[in-house]
C-alpha positions in Angstrom: 19.1 46.6 -3.8 19.9 43.2 -2.4 20.0 39.7 -3.9 18.0 36.8 -2.9 20.3 34.0 -1.6 17.9 31.3 -2.6 17.4 32.2 -6.3 19.7 35.3 -6.9 16.8 37.6 -8.0 17.2 41.3 -7.1 15.0 42.8 -4.5 14.4 46.0 -2.7 16.5 46.6 0.4 13.2 46.7 2.7 11.6 43.7 0.9 10.4 40.9 3.3 9.9 38.3 0.5 11.6 37.5 -2.8 9.1 38.1 -5.6 10.6 35.4 -7.6 10.8 32.4 -5.2 9.0 33.7 -2.1 12.1 33.3 0.1 11.7 34.9 3.5 14.3 37.7 3.9 14.1 37.9 7.7 16.2 34.8 7.8 19.0 36.8 6.1 21.5 39.2 7.7 22.9 41.8 5.1 26.3 43.4 5.8 28.4 46.0 3.9 27.6 48.5 1.2 26.9 45.9 -1.4 24.3 44.3 0.8 25.8 40.9 0.4 23.7 38.4 2.3 24.9 36.3 5.1 22.6 33.3 5.5 21.9 32.2 9.1 22.6 28.5 9.4 20.6 25.8 11.2 20.7 22.0 11.3 18.4 19.5 9.6 16.4 17.8 12.2 16.4 14.5 10.3 20.2 14.1 9.4 21.8 17.0 11.3 23.4 18.5 8.2 23.8 22.4 8.1 21.1 24.0 6.0 20.1 27.7 5.2 17.6 29.1 7.6 15.0 29.7 4.9 15.5 26.4 3.0 12.5 24.3 2.4 14.3 20.9 2.1 17.6 19.6 3.4 20.3 19.3 0.6 21.7 16.2 2.1 18.6 13.9 2.9 15.8 16.0 1.1 13.8 16.0 4.4 11.1 18.7 4.5 12.2 21.7 6.7 8.7 23.1 7.3 8.8 25.5 4.3 10.2 29.0 4.4 11.1 30.6 7.6 12.4 29.1 10.9 12.5 25.4 10.9 9.9 23.6 12.9 12.3 20.8 14.0 10.0 19.6 16.7 7.2 18.9 14.3 9.6 17.3 11.9 11.0 15.1 14.6 7.5 14.2 15.7 6.6 13.1 12.3 9.7 11.0 12.0 9.0 9.3 15.4 5.3 8.6 14.6 6.4 7.1 11.2 8.9 4.9 13.0 6.3 3.7 15.5 3.8 3.0 12.8 6.3 1.1 10.8 7.2 -0.9 14.0 3.6 -1.8 14.6 3.2 -3.1 11.0 6.4 -5.1 11.3 5.2 -6.7 14.7 1.9 -7.4 13.1 3.5 -9.2 10.2 5.8 -11.2 12.5 2.8 -12.4 14.5 1.0 -13.3 11.4 4.0 -15.4 10.1 4.2 -17.1 13.5 0.5 -18.0 13.5 0.7 -19.3 10.0 3.7 -21.3 10.8 2.5 -22.8 14.1 -1.2 -22.9 13.4 -3.7 -20.2 14.5 -5.7 -22.6 16.7 -5.1 -23.3 20.3 -6.5 -26.5 21.8 -10.1 -25.2 21.5 -9.6 -24.0 17.9 -8.1 -27.3 16.9 -11.2 -29.1 18.3 -13.4 -26.9 16.2 -11.2 -27.6 13.1 -11.8 -31.3 13.8 -15.6 -30.9 13.9 -15.5 -28.9 10.7 -13.6 -31.8 9.0 -16.0 -34.3 10.2 -19.0 -32.2 9.0 -17.4 -31.8 5.5 -16.4 -35.5 5.5 -12.7 -34.5 5.0 -10.6 -37.5 6.3 -7.4 -36.0 5.1 -7.9 -32.8 7.1 -9.1 -34.8 10.1 -5.9 -37.0 10.1 -3.6 -34.0 10.1 -5.3 -32.7 13.2 -4.7 -35.9 15.1 -1.5 -37.0 16.8 0.9 -39.4 14.8 -0.2 -42.6 16.5 -3.8 -41.6 17.4 -5.5 -42.1 14.2 -4.7 -43.9 10.9 -6.0 -42.6 7.6 -8.3 -45.5 7.2 -9.7 -44.9 10.6 -10.1 -41.2 9.7 -11.9 -42.1 6.6 -14.5 -44.3 8.5 -14.9 -41.6 11.3 -15.4 -38.8 8.8 -18.0 -40.8 6.8 -20.0 -42.0 9.8 -20.0 -38.7 11.7 -20.7 -36.5 8.7 -23.8 -38.7 8.0 -24.9 -38.3 11.6 -24.4 -34.5 11.5 -26.5 -34.3 8.3 -29.3 -36.3 10.0 -29.3 -33.6 12.8 -29.5 -30.8 10.1 -25.9 -29.8 10.4 -24.0 -28.0 13.1 -25.3 -24.7 14.4 -22.5 -23.9 16.8 -19.6 -25.3 18.8 -19.0 -23.7 22.2 -15.8 -24.3 24.0 -16.8 -24.7 27.7 -13.4 -25.2 29.3 -9.8 -25.4 28.1 -7.2 -26.7 30.3 -3.4 -26.8 29.6 -0.9 -28.6 31.8 2.0 -26.6 33.4 4.5 -28.2 31.1 2.4 -26.8 28.1 2.4 -30.2 26.3 -0.9 -31.6 27.2 -4.4 -30.2 27.2 -8.1 -31.0 27.5 -11.1 -29.2 26.0 -14.7 -29.6 27.1 -17.1 -28.4 24.5 -20.7 -28.6 23.4 -22.1 -29.0 19.9 -25.4 -27.5 19.0 -27.1 -29.1 15.9 -29.4 -27.7 13.4 -32.4 -29.6 15.0 -31.4 -28.0 18.4 -30.0 -31.2 19.8 -27.0 -30.7 22.0 -24.0 -33.0 22.6 -21.3 -32.4 25.1 -17.8 -34.0 24.6 -14.2 -33.8 25.9 -11.0 -33.9 23.8 -7.5 -34.7 24.9 -4.6 -33.1 23.1 -0.8 -33.2 23.0 1.9 -31.0 21.4 3.9 -32.6 18.6 6.6 -30.5 16.9 5.3 -27.3 18.5 1.6 -27.9 17.4 -1.5 -29.1 19.1 -2.8 -32.4 18.0 -5.9 -34.4 19.1 -5.3 -37.6 20.9 -8.9 -38.6 21.6 -12.5 -37.5 21.9 -14.9 -39.0 24.4 
């Protein structure tokens, strides 16, 4: 008779598995008349702590060791690496989202589209925020939004805004955007906007 080193249950000398806990005896070397078990030792692939060859989990970090039998350290290590990569991708995505929210998701072309939406909705506050500090007063924004929203409604709304060309100077502080507005009545209007960077954000200077 021999004793299972995992749960202590008795087992036949030629038994391959423990009937009580399913421990695999091939990982055990028995020595002496009393058949006392000597457990082969291996290392946890996650933390490096010594563990019994047949252990299912590491006693130190609780990492899965691939069930009973020889450890599949390569598989465990791959799982750890893949999990770390996935976590890194999520973190990078979160950082990019934060940066976009902080600096504005629109480049020069996107900002121009935002301005056109503000005109269509007759939203002078939003329009004023899109312009450079000295380029448009709130009163002027109110008048512009009111007049342009009326004109847009007369053309049956805006069907699309196509950015034809976007140029940014080498210094990254000035830009120009050529675009075309297609209205609901299929009329088209081509315009150009100039922009400048203020406090790290693009702002409209003029539209002509």
